N, CA, C and O atoms as a GROMACS GRO file, in nm:
protein
  356
    1MET      N    1  -1.019  -3.739  -1.396
    1MET     CA    2  -0.897  -3.790  -1.454
    1MET      C    3  -0.794  -3.678  -1.459
    1MET      O    4  -0.824  -3.566  -1.502
    2THR      N    5  -0.674  -3.705  -1.416
    2THR     CA    6  -0.569  -3.605  -1.410
    2THR      C    7  -0.464  -3.632  -1.515
    2THR      O    8  -0.428  -3.747  -1.541
    3PHE      N    9  -0.417  -3.525  -1.576
    3PHE     CA   10  -0.314  -3.538  -1.678
    3PHE      C   11  -0.194  -3.453  -1.640
    3PHE      O   12  -0.205  -3.357  -1.563
    4ASN      N   13  -0.082  -3.490  -1.695
    4ASN     CA   14   0.040  -3.415  -1.667
    4ASN      C   15   0.044  -3.294  -1.760
    4ASN      O   16   0.049  -3.309  -1.882
    5ASN      N   17   0.043  -3.172  -1.702
    5ASN     CA   18   0.041  -3.050  -1.781
    5ASN      C   19   0.176  -2.981  -1.786
    5ASN      O   20   0.188  -2.875  -1.847
    6THR      N   21   0.277  -3.037  -1.726
    6THR     CA   22   0.408  -2.973  -1.728
    6THR      C   23   0.480  -3.004  -1.858
    6THR      O   24   0.470  -3.115  -1.911
    7THR      N   25   0.551  -2.906  -1.908
    7THR     CA   26   0.625  -2.928  -2.033
    7THR      C   27   0.755  -3.003  -2.004
    7THR      O   28   0.821  -2.979  -1.904
    8THR      N   29   0.789  -3.092  -2.093
    8THR     CA   30   0.912  -3.169  -2.078
    8THR      C   31   1.022  -3.106  -2.163
    8THR      O   32   0.994  -3.040  -2.264
    9GLU      N   33   1.146  -3.128  -2.122
    9GLU     CA   34   1.259  -3.070  -2.195
    9GLU      C   35   1.284  -3.141  -2.329
    9GLU      O   36   1.332  -3.079  -2.424
   10VAL      N   37   1.251  -3.268  -2.336
   10VAL     CA   38   1.281  -3.346  -2.456
   10VAL      C   39   1.194  -3.301  -2.573
   10VAL      O   40   1.244  -3.271  -2.680
   11ILE      N   41   1.062  -3.297  -2.551
   11ILE     CA   42   0.971  -3.261  -2.660
   11ILE      C   43   0.920  -3.117  -2.650
   11ILE      O   44   0.850  -3.070  -2.740
   12SER      N   45   0.954  -3.050  -2.546
   12SER     CA   46   0.917  -2.910  -2.518
   12SER      C   47   0.767  -2.883  -2.530
   12SER      O   48   0.726  -2.778  -2.578
   13MET      N   49   0.687  -2.977  -2.487
   13MET     CA   50   0.542  -2.959  -2.476
   13MET      C   51   0.491  -3.057  -2.370
   13MET      O   52   0.562  -3.149  -2.329
   14SER      N   53   0.369  -3.036  -2.328
   14SER     CA   54   0.313  -3.123  -2.224
   14SER      C   55   0.268  -3.256  -2.284
   14SER      O   56   0.239  -3.265  -2.403
   15SER      N   57   0.262  -3.355  -2.200
   15SER     CA   58   0.219  -3.487  -2.247
   15SER      C   59   0.071  -3.484  -2.286
   15SER      O   60   0.030  -3.558  -2.376
   16PHE      N   61  -0.007  -3.401  -2.220
   16PHE     CA   62  -0.148  -3.388  -2.257
   16PHE      C   63  -0.160  -3.334  -2.400
   16PHE      O   64  -0.242  -3.382  -2.478
   17PHE      N   65  -0.078  -3.234  -2.434
   17PHE     CA   66  -0.082  -3.177  -2.569
   17PHE      C   67  -0.036  -3.279  -2.673
   17PHE      O   68  -0.092  -3.283  -2.783
   18THR      N   69   0.062  -3.360  -2.642
   18THR     CA   70   0.108  -3.461  -2.738
   18THR      C   71   0.002  -3.568  -2.762
   18THR      O   72  -0.007  -3.621  -2.873
   19ASN      N   73  -0.076  -3.600  -2.661
   19ASN     CA   74  -0.179  -3.702  -2.677
   19ASN      C   75  -0.305  -3.649  -2.746
   19ASN      O   76  -0.362  -3.717  -2.832
   20TYR      N   77  -0.348  -3.529  -2.708
   20TYR     CA   78  -0.478  -3.481  -2.754
   20TYR      C   79  -0.470  -3.360  -2.848
   20TYR      O   80  -0.573  -3.317  -2.900
   21GLU      N   81  -0.352  -3.305  -2.871
   21GLU     CA   82  -0.326  -3.194  -2.960
   21GLU      C   83  -0.399  -3.065  -2.923
   21GLU      O   84  -0.428  -2.984  -3.011
   22PHE      N   85  -0.429  -3.044  -2.798
   22PHE     CA   86  -0.478  -2.916  -2.746
   22PHE      C   87  -0.442  -2.908  -2.597
   22PHE      O   88  -0.423  -3.010  -2.530
   23GLU      N   89  -0.434  -2.786  -2.549
   23GLU     CA   90  -0.399  -2.766  -2.408
   23GLU      C   91  -0.519  -2.794  -2.320
   23GLU      O   92  -0.633  -2.770  -2.360
   24SER      N   93  -0.495  -2.844  -2.203
   24SER     CA   94  -0.604  -2.874  -2.110
   24SER      C   95  -0.661  -2.745  -2.052
   24SER      O   96  -0.592  -2.643  -2.047
   25GLU      N   97  -0.783  -2.751  -2.009
   25GLU     CA   98  -0.850  -2.634  -1.951
   25GLU      C   99  -0.785  -2.594  -1.819
   25GLU      O  100  -0.781  -2.475  -1.787
   26THR      N  101  -0.735  -2.689  -1.745
   26THR     CA  102  -0.674  -2.655  -1.616
   26THR      C  103  -0.548  -2.572  -1.637
   26THR      O  104  -0.520  -2.482  -1.557
   27LEU      N  105  -0.474  -2.598  -1.742
   27LEU     CA  106  -0.354  -2.520  -1.770
   27LEU      C  107  -0.392  -2.377  -1.810
   27LEU      O  108  -0.326  -2.282  -1.768
   28LYS      N  109  -0.497  -2.364  -1.890
   28LYS     CA  110  -0.542  -2.231  -1.929
   28LYS      C  111  -0.592  -2.152  -1.808
   28LYS      O  112  -0.564  -2.033  -1.794
   29LYS      N  113  -0.665  -2.221  -1.720
   29LYS     CA  114  -0.716  -2.155  -1.601
   29LYS      C  115  -0.602  -2.114  -1.508
   29LYS      O  116  -0.607  -2.007  -1.447
   30SER      N  117  -0.501  -2.199  -1.497
   30SER     CA  118  -0.390  -2.166  -1.408
   30SER      C  119  -0.311  -2.047  -1.463
   30SER      O  120  -0.260  -1.966  -1.385
   31CYS      N  121  -0.301  -2.035  -1.596
   31CYS     CA  122  -0.234  -1.919  -1.656
   31CYS      C  123  -0.312  -1.791  -1.627
   31CYS      O  124  -0.253  -1.688  -1.594
   32LYS      N  125  -0.444  -1.799  -1.640
   32LYS     CA  126  -0.527  -1.683  -1.611
   32LYS      C  127  -0.515  -1.646  -1.462
   32LYS      O  128  -0.511  -1.528  -1.427
   33PHE      N  129  -0.509  -1.748  -1.378
   33PHE     CA  130  -0.499  -1.724  -1.234
   33PHE      C  131  -0.366  -1.657  -1.201
   33PHE      O  132  -0.363  -1.565  -1.119
   34THR      N  133  -0.257  -1.701  -1.262
   34THR     CA  134  -0.127  -1.639  -1.234
   34THR      C  135  -0.125  -1.495  -1.283
   34THR      O  136  -0.062  -1.410  -1.220
   35GLN      N  137  -0.192  -1.465  -1.394
   35GLN     CA  138  -0.201  -1.328  -1.442
   35GLN      C  139  -0.277  -1.241  -1.343
   35GLN      O  140  -0.239  -1.127  -1.315
   36LEU      N  141  -0.387  -1.296  -1.289
   36LEU     CA  142  -0.465  -1.223  -1.190
   36LEU      C  143  -0.382  -1.197  -1.064
   36LEU      O  144  -0.389  -1.089  -1.005
   37VAL      N  145  -0.306  -1.296  -1.024
   37VAL     CA  146  -0.222  -1.282  -0.904
   37VAL      C  147  -0.117  -1.174  -0.927
   37VAL      O  148  -0.091  -1.094  -0.837
   38GLN      N  149  -0.057  -1.171  -1.044
   38GLN     CA  150   0.043  -1.068  -1.074
   38GLN      C  151  -0.019  -0.929  -1.074
   38GLN      O  152   0.041  -0.835  -1.021
   39LYS      N  153  -0.138  -0.914  -1.131
   39LYS     CA  154  -0.206  -0.786  -1.130
   39LYS      C  155  -0.240  -0.744  -0.987
   39LYS      O  156  -0.226  -0.628  -0.950
   40ALA      N  157  -0.284  -0.841  -0.907
   40ALA     CA  158  -0.318  -0.812  -0.768
   40ALA      C  159  -0.194  -0.769  -0.690
   40ALA      O  160  -0.202  -0.678  -0.607
   41MET      N  161  -0.080  -0.832  -0.715
   41MET     CA  162   0.044  -0.794  -0.647
   41MET      C  163   0.084  -0.652  -0.683
   41MET      O  164   0.129  -0.577  -0.596
   42LEU      N  165   0.068  -0.614  -0.810
   42LEU     CA  166   0.099  -0.477  -0.851
   42LEU      C  167   0.007  -0.376  -0.782
   42LEU      O  168   0.051  -0.271  -0.736
   43GLN      N  169  -0.121  -0.411  -0.774
   43GLN     CA  170  -0.216  -0.322  -0.708
   43GLN      C  171  -0.184  -0.309  -0.559
   43GLN      O  172  -0.199  -0.202  -0.502
   44ILE      N  173  -0.142  -0.418  -0.497
   44ILE     CA  174  -0.106  -0.415  -0.356
   44ILE      C  175   0.012  -0.322  -0.334
   44ILE      O  176   0.013  -0.243  -0.240
   45LYS      N  177   0.114  -0.332  -0.420
   45LYS     CA  178   0.231  -0.245  -0.407
   45LYS      C  179   0.192  -0.099  -0.426
   45LYS      O  180   0.241  -0.012  -0.354
   46GLN      N  181   0.104  -0.071  -0.523
   46GLN     CA  182   0.060   0.066  -0.546
   46GLN      C  183  -0.017   0.120  -0.425
   46GLN      O  184   0.000   0.235  -0.386
   47LEU      N  185  -0.102   0.036  -0.368
   47LEU     CA  186  -0.178   0.077  -0.250
   47LEU      C  187  -0.087   0.102  -0.130
   47LEU      O  188  -0.109   0.195  -0.053
   48GLN      N  189   0.016   0.019  -0.114
   48GLN     CA  190   0.110   0.039  -0.004
   48GLN      C  191   0.187   0.169  -0.020
   48GLN      O  192   0.209   0.241   0.077
   49LEU      N  193   0.228   0.200  -0.144
   49LEU     CA  194   0.297   0.327  -0.169
   49LEU      C  195   0.205   0.446  -0.143
   49LEU      O  196   0.246   0.546  -0.086
   50LEU      N  197   0.080   0.433  -0.186
   50LEU     CA  198  -0.017   0.539  -0.163
   50LEU      C  199  -0.041   0.560  -0.014
   50LEU      O  200  -0.052   0.673   0.033
   51GLN      N  201  -0.049   0.449   0.060
   51GLN     CA  202  -0.070   0.458   0.204
   51GLN      C  203   0.048   0.528   0.273
   51GLN      O  204   0.027   0.611   0.362
   52LYS      N  205   0.170   0.497   0.232
   52LYS     CA  206   0.288   0.562   0.291
   52LYS      C  207   0.288   0.711   0.259
   52LYS      O  208   0.321   0.794   0.344
   53GLU      N  209   0.252   0.746   0.135
   53GLU     CA  210   0.249   0.886   0.096
   53GLU      C  211   0.143   0.962   0.175
   53GLU      O  212   0.167   1.074   0.220
   54LEU      N  213   0.026   0.901   0.190
   54LEU     CA  214  -0.081   0.965   0.267
   54LEU      C  215  -0.041   0.980   0.414
   54LEU      O  216  -0.074   1.080   0.478
   55GLN      N  217   0.028   0.882   0.467
   55GLN     CA  218   0.074   0.889   0.606
   55GLN      C  219   0.170   1.006   0.624
   55GLN      O  220   0.162   1.078   0.724
   56LYS      N  221   0.262   1.025   0.529
   56LYS     CA  222   0.356   1.137   0.535
   56LYS      C  223   0.282   1.270   0.525
   56LYS      O  224   0.314   1.365   0.597
   57ASN      N  225   0.183   1.276   0.436
   57ASN     CA  226   0.104   1.399   0.421
   57ASN      C  227   0.028   1.432   0.548
   57ASN      O  228   0.023   1.549   0.588
   58ILE      N  229  -0.029   1.332   0.611
   58ILE     CA  230  -0.104   1.355   0.735
   58ILE      C  231  -0.011   1.402   0.846
   58ILE      O  232  -0.046   1.492   0.922
   59GLN      N  233   0.108   1.342   0.857
   59GLN     CA  234   0.204   1.385   0.958
   59GLN      C  235   0.246   1.530   0.934
   59GLN      O  236   0.256   1.608   1.029
   60PHE      N  237   0.270   1.566   0.809
   60PHE     CA  238   0.308   1.703   0.776
   60PHE      C  239   0.197   1.801   0.813
   60PHE      O  240   0.222   1.905   0.873
   61LEU      N  241   0.073   1.766   0.778
   61LEU     CA  242  -0.040   1.853   0.810
   61LEU      C  243  -0.060   1.867   0.960
   61LEU      O  244  -0.094   1.975   1.009
   62ASN      N  245  -0.038   1.759   1.035
   62ASN     CA  246  -0.048   1.766   1.181
   62ASN      C  247   0.055   1.863   1.237
   62ASN      O  248   0.024   1.942   1.327
   63LYS      N  249   0.178   1.857   1.186
   63LYS     CA  250   0.282   1.949   1.232
   63LYS      C  251   0.245   2.093   1.201
   63LYS      O  252   0.263   2.183   1.283
   64CYS      N  253   0.193   2.116   1.080
   64CYS     CA  254   0.153   2.251   1.041
   64CYS      C  255   0.040   2.302   1.131
   64CYS      O  256   0.042   2.418   1.173
   65MET      N  257  -0.056   2.218   1.159
   65MET     CA  258  -0.168   2.259   1.244
   65MET      C  259  -0.120   2.290   1.386
   65MET      O  260  -0.167   2.385   1.448
   66ILE      N  261  -0.028   2.210   1.437
   66ILE     CA  262   0.025   2.232   1.571
   66ILE      C  263   0.098   2.367   1.577
   66ILE      O  264   0.080   2.442   1.672
   67LEU      N  265   0.178   2.395   1.476
   67LEU     CA  266   0.248   2.524   1.473
   67LEU      C  267   0.149   2.641   1.466
   67LEU      O  268   0.167   2.741   1.535
   68TYR      N  269   0.048   2.628   1.385
   68TYR     CA  270  -0.052   2.734   1.371
   68TYR      C  271  -0.125   2.758   1.502
   68TYR      O  272  -0.141   2.872   1.545
   69VAL      N  273  -0.169   2.651   1.565
   69VAL     CA  274  -0.244   2.664   1.690
   69VAL      C  275  -0.154   2.718   1.800
   69VAL      O  276  -0.198   2.802   1.879
   70ASN      N  277  -0.031   2.673   1.807
   70ASN     CA  278   0.060   2.719   1.911
   70ASN      C  279   0.094   2.867   1.894
   70ASN      O  280   0.114   2.936   1.994
   71LYS      N  281   0.101   2.916   1.773
   71LYS     CA  282   0.128   3.058   1.752
   71LYS      C  283   0.016   3.143   1.810
   71LYS      O  284   0.040   3.251   1.865
   72LYS      N  285  -0.106   3.094   1.798
   72LYS     CA  286  -0.219   3.171   1.851
   72LYS      C  287  -0.228   3.158   2.003
   72LYS      O  288  -0.278   3.250   2.069
   73ARG      N  289  -0.182   3.050   2.060
   73ARG     CA  290  -0.194   3.028   2.204
   73ARG      C  291  -0.074   3.079   2.282
   73ARG      O  292  -0.081   3.087   2.405
   74ASP      N  293   0.032   3.114   2.216
   74ASP     CA  294   0.152   3.158   2.286
   74ASP      C  295   0.146   3.303   2.330
   74ASP      O  296   0.250   3.361   2.364
   75LYS      N  297   0.032   3.363   2.330
   75LYS     CA  298   0.020   3.502   2.375
   75LYS      C  299   0.038   3.504   2.526
   75LYS      O  300  -0.052   3.467   2.602
   76LYS      N  301   0.153   3.547   2.567
   76LYS     CA  302   0.183   3.556   2.710
   76LYS      C  303   0.147   3.696   2.759
   76LYS      O  304   0.161   3.794   2.686
   77PRO      N  305   0.102   3.702   2.879
   77PRO     CA  306   0.075   3.836   2.932
   77PRO      C  307   0.206   3.915   2.949
   77PRO      O  308   0.307   3.861   2.994
   78ILE      N  309   0.201   4.038   2.914
   78ILE     CA  310   0.320   4.121   2.922
   78ILE      C  311   0.317   4.195   3.056
   78ILE      O  312   0.235   4.284   3.077
   79PHE      N  313   0.408   4.157   3.143
   79PHE     CA  314   0.419   4.223   3.274
   79PHE      C  315   0.546   4.304   3.277
   79PHE      O  316   0.652   4.261   3.231
   80LYS      N  317   0.532   4.420   3.331
   80LYS     CA  318   0.650   4.505   3.349
   80LYS      C  319   0.672   4.524   3.498
   80LYS      O  320   0.588   4.488   3.580
   81LYS      N  321   0.783   4.578   3.529
   81LYS     CA  322   0.814   4.603   3.670
   81LYS      C  323   0.716   4.703   3.728
   81LYS      O  324   0.679   4.801   3.664
   82LYS      N  325   0.675   4.675   3.850
   82LYS     CA  326   0.585   4.759   3.929
   82LYS      C  327   0.442   4.760   3.876
   82LYS      O  328   0.365   4.849   3.911
   83ASN      N  329   0.405   4.664   3.794
   83ASN     CA  330   0.265   4.648   3.755
   83ASN      C  331   0.193   4.571   3.864
   83ASN      O  332   0.252   4.485   3.931
   84LYS      N  333   0.067   4.603   3.882
   84LYS     CA  334  -0.013   4.529   3.981
   84LYS      C  335  -0.060   4.398   3.919
   84LYS      O  336  -0.111   4.394   3.806
   85VAL      N  337  -0.043   4.292   3.994
   85VAL     CA  338  -0.081   4.159   3.948
   85VAL      C  339  -0.169   4.096   4.054
   85VAL      O  340  -0.137   4.102   4.173
   86TYR      N  341  -0.280   4.036   4.013
   86TYR     CA  342  -0.369   3.970   4.105
   86TYR      C  343  -0.345   3.820   4.098
   86TYR      O  344  -0.343   3.761   3.991
   87LEU      N  345  -0.328   3.761   4.213
   87LEU     CA  346  -0.304   3.616   4.219
   87LEU      C  347  -0.431   3.548   4.268
   87LEU      O  348  -0.494   3.594   4.364
   88LEU      N  349  -0.468   3.444   4.204
   88LEU     CA  350  -0.586   3.366   4.244
   88LEU      C  351  -0.541   3.251   4.333
   88LEU      O  352  -0.439   3.187   4.309
   89ARG      N  353  -0.622   3.226   4.436
   89ARG     CA  354  -0.592   3.114   4.525
   89ARG      C  355  -0.688   3.003   4.507
   89ARG      O  356  -0.677   2.901   4.575
   0.00000   0.00000   0.00000
């Protein structure tokens, strides 16, 4: 059996409450469900912000690692004029 749980503007309460003088279980469950949904939405936003922050941190660390590695690999041989150089074929 289904009852109308929406509040009316005239009496400012639901028809189920006017007939039985207590709120229906479905209305209570729907309120709890909406609270859970709101909490979940907040957690989703926090996780998205955390993910963006971690992504920025990883990009920064990658740049730092690249600079560090390139500094060690940029050792070029120092050739001066009239030095003997061997070429490999």
